C-alpha positions in Angstrom: -116.6 175.8 -106.2 -114.9 176.6 -102.9 -111.4 176.3 -104.5 -112.0 179.6 -106.2 -113.1 181.7 -103.2 -109.6 183.1 -102.5 -109.0 184.5 -106.0 -110.5 187.9 -105.5 -108.7 188.3 -102.2 -105.4 188.6 -103.9 -106.0 189.1 -107.7 -107.7 192.2 -109.0 -108.2 191.0 -112.6 -107.7 187.9 -114.6 -107.2 187.9 -118.4 -107.2 184.7 -120.4 -105.8 184.7 -124.0 -106.1 181.8 -126.3 -106.6 180.9 -130.0 -109.9 179.4 -131.0 -108.4 176.8 -133.3 -104.9 176.0 -132.0 -104.4 172.6 -130.4 -102.0 174.4 -128.0 -104.9 176.3 -126.5 -107.2 173.2 -126.0 -106.6 172.8 -122.3 -107.1 176.5 -121.5 -110.3 176.6 -123.6 -111.6 173.5 -121.8 -110.7 175.0 -118.4 -112.6 178.1 -119.2 -115.6 176.1 -120.4 -115.7 174.0 -117.3 -114.8 176.5 -114.6 -115.8 180.0 -115.7 -119.3 179.9 -114.1 -117.9 178.6 -110.8 -115.1 181.2 -110.7 -117.6 184.0 -111.3 -120.1 182.7 -108.7 -117.3 182.6 -106.1 -115.9 186.0 -107.2 -118.7 188.1 -108.7 -116.7 191.3 -108.6 -113.5 189.9 -110.1 -113.0 190.9 -113.7 -112.4 187.7 -115.6 -111.7 188.6 -119.2 -111.6 186.1 -122.0 -109.7 187.2 -125.2 -109.8 184.9 -128.2 -107.7 185.7 -131.2 -106.3 183.7 -134.0 -102.7 182.6 -133.5 -102.1 184.0 -130.0 -100.3 181.9 -127.4 -102.5 180.6 -124.6 -101.7 182.6 -121.4 -103.3 183.8 -118.2 -102.5 187.3 -116.9 -103.2 188.2 -113.3 -103.2 191.8 -112.1 -102.6 192.5 -108.4 -102.5 195.6 -106.2 -100.4 198.6 -107.4 -100.6 197.4 -111.1 -98.3 194.4 -110.6 -99.0 191.8 -113.3 -97.9 188.2 -113.7 -98.4 186.0 -116.7 -98.3 182.3 -117.2 -97.7 180.7 -120.6 -100.0 177.7 -121.0 -99.1 176.2 -124.3 -100.2 172.6 -124.6 -101.3 172.7 -120.9 -103.9 170.3 -119.5 -107.0 171.5 -117.6 -105.2 170.5 -114.4 -102.1 172.5 -115.4 -104.3 175.6 -115.9 -106.1 175.1 -112.6 -102.7 174.8 -110.8 -101.3 177.9 -112.5 -104.3 180.0 -111.5 -104.2 178.7 -107.9 -100.5 179.5 -107.8 -101.1 183.0 -109.0 -103.6 183.5 -106.3 -101.0 182.5 -103.7 -98.5 185.1 -104.9 -99.9 188.0 -103.1 
C-alpha cells in the first residue's frame, strides 16, 4: 500500500491503544485488522505496537525525533477517520 510509504520517514514509533470489547474502539480495531500488514510491509523497521486493554480509550500515539509525541483520540472513529489521523500525524514532521 503506497499510502503508507512515508510513515517511517517522519514517525519513529506508532502505538495503538484500544479496548477489545468497546464499541468506541470498533473503527480502530477494524483499521488495524485491515491495514497492519500493508503498513508493516511498507515500513518494516517502524515499530507499530498494538496495545489492547479492557476499558481504555482508543488512541494512536506517534513518536517523532527527539522524543516528541503526539496522540489522537479516536473514540467512535470510522476506519477512514483512523486512516486520516495517521496520515496527518505523518505530515507533522
